[in-house]
Residue, then its C-alpha position, 0 to 999 in steps of 0.5 A: x679776371x683773365x687778364x695778366x696782372x702783376x704785383x711786386x715789392x722790393x724782393x719779388x715780382x709776381x705775375x698772374x694769369x687766370x689767377x695762377x702765378x706764371x712768374x715769380x721773379x726774385x729781384x735780388x738775384x735777378x732770377x725767374x723761379x717758375x719753370x717756363x710754361x708752368x704755373x706756381x701755386x697751382x691747386x691740384x686735386x686727385x682721387x684718393x681711395x687707398x685700399x686700406x687705412x684710408x685716413x693714413x695711407x696714400x697710393x703711390x699712383x695718385x698722379x694717375x688719378x688727377x682731376x682736371x679742369x674743375x677749378x673755377x676762378x671767381x674773383x681776383x683783386x689787388x689791394x695796396x696797404x701801408x705795409x703790404x700788398x694783398x692779392x685776393x683769389x676766390x676759387x670754386x671746386x665742385x661744391x667747395x670754395x677756396x679763398x686765398x690772400x697772397x701777401x707781399x710785405x714791404x720789409x719781409x722777403x717772404x710771401x704768405x698765402x693765407x687760405x680759408x677753405x670751405x671743403x665739402x668733398x670726399x676722397x679727394x687729395x689736394x696739393x699746392x704745386x710749385x714747378x721751380x727752376x732748381x735742380x738738386x738730387x736731394x730735398x730737405x725737410x724739417x723734423x723734430x730737432x733737425x732736418x732730413x734729406x730725401x731724393x728727388x729722383x725715382x730711379x729705384x723702388x725705394x725712391x719711388x716709395x718716397x712719394x710723400x714725405x712727413x715734415x714740420x714747418x718747412x721743406x726746401x729745394x736748393x742748388x748752388x746759389x739758389x734755394x726755394x722753401x715752402x713753409x707752413x703753419x699746420x700742414x705736414x705732408x710734402x712731395x718734391x720730385x725733380x723740380x716740382x715742390x708740393x705741399x698737401x693741403x687736404x685729404x678727406x677720407x670716409x673711414x674711420x670718420x666720414x666727416x674728416x676734413x669736412x667744413x671750414x679750414x684756415x691755414x697759411x703757407x709761405x714761400x721764401x727764396x734764398x742763396x743756396x744752402x738753407x743754413x746760409x740763408x734766413x730760412x730758420x728765422x721765418 
């Protein structure tokens, strides 16, 4: 499990270490997307106990309450099929389990992350994190009938308050010539600050429903890289 593993198709090469992605190489643009020394598809966990409206709010200082070193990799496998290659990861966090199938398709420039989570924790926020080699003052988020931009900096009190952004099917961080998008089928909270792109996966409040988010979840998120501004890419076709 601890050895480095590599899987690739005509578009991307992924390199894994201990189940985490240490390299996302775009073959078409000949560029490395993951920041050196960091990992992509990192599952991050935070204590989540807002003072009020527990199910609807998130504290701005959530970063100060990260839960470290409790995620355990239990299985790593690579299988090759006629139309795709699949990396299977199984993780354990406390009493909960995460199963991920990472799919690289033969004729599709998108990587899918199909998740099955059996979640048994309370008052914990879960995100997937992608530190990418892209710098931009604005990130873009899909909303109904269009999209909006939000700053990636924390220079003012207004920017600091934008630590979680609602969106629909995708969010995107682009600079001239290179863009990184994260897409999803049912998860609608994002945060993109500096070069760190994150999607919120789970939030398990006790109030008003003490069983909120408890049990089995199945959802998919995907990543897609492209040439610069989103409307010059095939993002909207994915």
